[in-house]
Structures are given as structure tokens and as C-alpha cells.
N, C-alpha and C positions, 0 to 999 in steps of 0.2 A: 706558597700559597696555590692549593690545588685549582686546576682548570676550570672545575665546575663551580666553585667559589668564587672565582672571577667572573665567570659568566654570568651570575647572579648579580654581582656588583656592577658589572658594564650595563646590563640591560636596566636596572633600576636607577642608575645615576646618569648614565650617557644616552640611553636609548628613550626611554620613557618621557623624560622632559623634553624631547624634541622630534620625535616621530608620530605618527599618527596612531591612535588607540589600537586600530585593527592591527598595524606593525608590530606593535609591543606585544600583542595577546598572539600574534602567530609566532614570534620568537620566543615567547615564554614557552608556548606548547612544544616547540622544537627542542628547547634546553631540557625540559622536564623529561620530554619522551627518548631522547637519542644521548644525553650526556650523563646519565647515570649508569655509567660503564666504566670501563678500565681507563678509557682518554680522560674522562672527567675527574677520575682520582689522580691523575698525573700532575706532578708539581708543574705548574706554569714556565718555570725556567727550564724543564727538561723536555718539552716539546721540541720536537723536530719535523722538517718536512716529510720525512719518510713515514713518521708514525701518523701523522696526520693523512698522508695519501693511501696507508693500510686502511685507516677508518673509512676513507671515501670507498675505498673498494669493498670493504666488508656491508657498506649502505646499499650500494649498487646491487649485491649478492644475495644478502641477508637481511636487510635494513627495515624491512616494513615489521612492527612488533606486531601484528594482528595475524598475518598469515605466514610469515617467515620468508617471504619471497623477497625480491629485490625492490628497492625503491625506483622509481621514475627518474629519469636523468632531469627533469626538472624539478622535481621534490629535493633530489641531492643537491642542485645547486643552490637552492635557499638555504640549505644546511652549510653549504661552501661560504654563503655570502655571510651567514652568523659567525662561524669560524674567523674569516679574513677581517671582518670590521671589528670583532673582541680584539683580535691579536693586534690590530693596527694600532687602536687605542692603548694596549699597553705597551707595545713599543713606543708611542709617544709619551706615555709616561714614566718610561726607563725601567719597567717592570721586566723587561725582554731584551736582549742584545740585538735581535736581527727581526725584520719583517718577514718571518718565515710563512706567514698564511699568503703571501702574494706567489709562493713558489707552488702553490696547489694546481693541479692539472684537473681542469673542469671536464664532466662526460660532454659528449656533444649532445644538442638537443635538436627536437626536430620541431618545425611548426606544426602546432595542432590543426588537423584536418576540420576546415569549417563546415558545419553541419546546418543545413536549413530545410525548411518544408518546401514541398512543391507547391505551386498553385493551387492544385486539386486539393491536397491536405489542408492549405491555409483557408481554402472555402469551408470546409468539411467543420473546421475547428471554430471560425466565426459564427456557422450556422448553429451549432451545438450550443456556443454561449449564448448568443441571443435568443434560441429559445428556450433557455436554461432558466432555472430560477436561483441561482445564486448570484448575486450583484457583485461579488468579488471578485469573479472569474472574467469581468468584464476589463480588468487590468491586463489581461491577455490580449485583448483589443488594442489596448493603448501601447503595449510595445510593440506589437505587429505594424503600428502606423506612426510610432515615434521613435522608436529602437531605443526605448529606456532599457538599462539593467535593472534588474530585480531589486537591487537594493536602493535604487532611485525611485522606482515605482513605489515600493512599500513606505519610502520616507515621505513622498509627495502628499502635500497638505492642500486643503481648499483655498488656504491664501495663496498657494503658488500657482494656482490656474485662474486665468482671466478668459473668461468665456465670452465676452463682449470683443475683446480683442483677437480672440481665438489662438491663444498661446499659452503655454505652461513655461514655469522656471525652475531648472534643476539646481538647487543650492545644496543638497544636504544627500546622503545615503545613509543606509543601514546594514547591520548583519549581526547574527546570533553571535553571543558571548556569554560571559559570566560576570556579575557584578563582585562587590567586594568579598562578600560572603559566599561566594563560590555557586551562586545559584544562577541558572541559565535565564538569559534575558536579551531584549532586542536592544541594541547599542546603535544610535545615531550619531553621526559624525561627517565632517565634510566631504565632499566627493573625492574620487581616486585622485586627479590633478586640477591643476588650474583650469586646463581647458574642458574639462567635465563640469563646471559651473556655467551652464547656457541657457539660452531660451530658444524653445522648440514650438514652431507652429503647428496647431491641433488642425488635421483634416477635418472639414466642414461636416463631413458625413458622421463625426465622431461628437460633435457639438451636442446635438439633442439627447444622446446615450449619457453624457456627461452631465447635462442639465437634469435629467430624470434621477441620475445617481445622487446628486447632491440634493434634492427635493428630499430624500429619503433617508441621507447621512445620519448616522448616529454619534459621528464622533467628528474631529477634524481631519482625519486622514482619507483620503480618496478611496482606497482600498484597504477595507478592514472587514472583519467578520463581525457583523452586528454591532456590538459596542467594543468588541476586543482589538486590541493592536494584533497584527499578525506577525509571527515568525517567519524569517525566510526560509527555513527548511518545511515548515509547514504549509507555505504556498507553494513550493517546489511539488511537496508530495500530492497537492490537490492537482496541480497541473500533470504529473504522472497519472493519475487516477484518470482524468479526461481522456488524455491519450490513449490509453489502455481500453477504456470504453470505446472509443470510435476505432479501435484496431489500427492505430497508427504506430508505427515503430517507435521506440523510445527515442527521443533527443533531449538532452538537457535543455533546462529554461533559456539559456542563453542562446539558443536556436532561433528563438523569436526576433532578436535584436540581427542575428545574422540573414535573418529571412527578410527583414526592412530593408537592410543594406542592399540585399541581392536584387528585390522588386525594385529599389529605387535607383540602380544602376541599370536593370531591364528596361526602366521607362525614359532612361537619358538623363535621370540626375547628374548633374557633373559633380566630379570627385571631392573638389574643394568644399561645396556647399554641404554634400554628405558628411565629410569630415567633421564641419561645424557641428551639425544636429547630431552627431554621434559622440561629439566631444573628443574626439582625437587630438593628439599632440600637433599633427600636421597631416597634409593629403597624403603624403607618402604611406604612412602608416595603414590608411585607408587602402590605398592601392595594393600594398602586399599583402593585406588580410583577403581582400574580395579579388583578387587577380582572376579567379577561376569563373567570376561573374561576366568578365569584360568580351571573352571571344565571341559570344554570340550578339552581344552589343555592337563592337568592331563590324562584325558580317553585316548588321542591320542597317549601320550608318555606310558601309561601302555600298551596299545595295541600292541605298537612296542616291549617292552620288553617282552610280552606274544608271540612273534612270534619266540624268541629265544629259548624258552622252548622245 
């Protein structure tokens, strides 16, 4: 059996029934894009560690099918995960005689630089949205003050928001994908991890804004474009246009979540509480990701202690 045929078999019968839909779609894209090549045409039993490692090197040097440049280490590591998991299953089923996937050397990755908005930029964004005429952009305020991911924001329905208690429940997320017919659509699924299912307090300043939005809502979603359900990429582009209009340097939508976390640490929110609000697996993840926010916070704490002397 050729490796490409085995990858299809593995994906449909071993990944699809057990993995999240987003994972299945991502693996499908990887297989279609990167394995219609010599490696994909190689017989499964003829694969060797050196053959696979050469493939990894090619991906790092010229693996970007659009530009011809190399893929990032992070992208290549996802492809390696596909190779290793598919070959582990093949070994377990007796299709190959050795666990060759485990012999691959992964490229070294670097932690992504956390990017957030300054206090001045945040105020500029908030004022522009509050003065503006597009209710859908108020979702940006919600992210700035709750740390929601974009998929969680757009999947949020009014039934998830309790304005009396002042809290919202994150129980689902969404992403852009394709339906059975290959047509682009928005797909809703369970959140990223179990800890992503959480309840978040709503700052009291946002309550009247949300009440106004609810009174004029045209469908069940908190953030929508009139009666239309918003695609993730479409909302990202709207945010990009806002930054350009305000002459604020480009930052991805996820910077709103980073900004919330940074501001929270700056005002003294403890890491455990912040971790729970963000839906991280544990406080260590929060500490490692937002360590850049801690020095000034530590300095402020030490100055307060110094005043006691």
C-alpha cells in the first residue's frame, strides 16, 4: 500500500471518529497539500527514517507550496505529528515492522512573541468602537475585558449570557471550514480543551452595552452582522480595517486576549484566577506566556513593601 493511501485510510477511520472536527480538517489539509509527492507514492513498507528525515528537511527549506520558501518549525512539527501518529497506527496493525516515526528529529521551535496593545492604543480602539455605528465591533470590547478567543466570541449566544448575574458561559467555539460539498462555512464545535469550558464575570461597565445590543439583536448570536452569521476571517478583516483607520500598527486579533491578560496582571489579578478566566490548563501556562508582564508588577509590589519600612 502506498503511504498516501494509508494516510487517507488512517485519517478517515482512526482520526475522524475520535478527534475534534478542527483537527480532522487540519490533518486533511496537510495530507492533501504535502503528501501528493514522492513520499506519498512510496510503499508503506519501504519507508525509512532517513527518507522521512529528508522530507522534513525539504519542508524546512522549500515546503511552502505558495511561495516556495521553507515552512516554519511550528508548521513542520504539525506535519511530523501526522507522520508519527499515522505510522504508529500502521505499526500497531502490523503493516510495518518498526516504529520508524519515533526516530524523526523535530526542528527546534521558539515561543511566539506575545503582542498586545498599549494602554493608549487600547483607549483609542475602545473610543472608536463606542463612537462607531457598527454593533458587531463591540465584540472587540468584550474580548478586551474578558479575554475571549475569536472563535469563542463568535460562537457566543445570548443564552450563554446572564446579564442579571453579570457573567457569560463559554461552552463552544467556531472556525471557518468546508461542508460535505466543499463549500466554505462556519463550523461550531466544543472548545479547545476541557478547561476552556468556563464561566467568566462580565465587568459592570459592559453590562449596559450588552443590554443595548440584546435589545436590537436580529438573531441568537451576541456578535453578528445584522441577520448574518459572521465568518471568523471576515471578523478578523473588520478588525484589521479598524486598526488601519486608527493608524495603529497591525496586530492579530489574538492580541486582544493578550492585552486583557497583560492589563489583568498589571492591576494585580493573581495568576490562578487569570488562568481560570483564560481557560488555560494550569497557572504555569499563564505564567510562561505572560512572564513579560511580571517585572513591572513585581517592582510595584516591592515598592509597596518598601513603604512599610
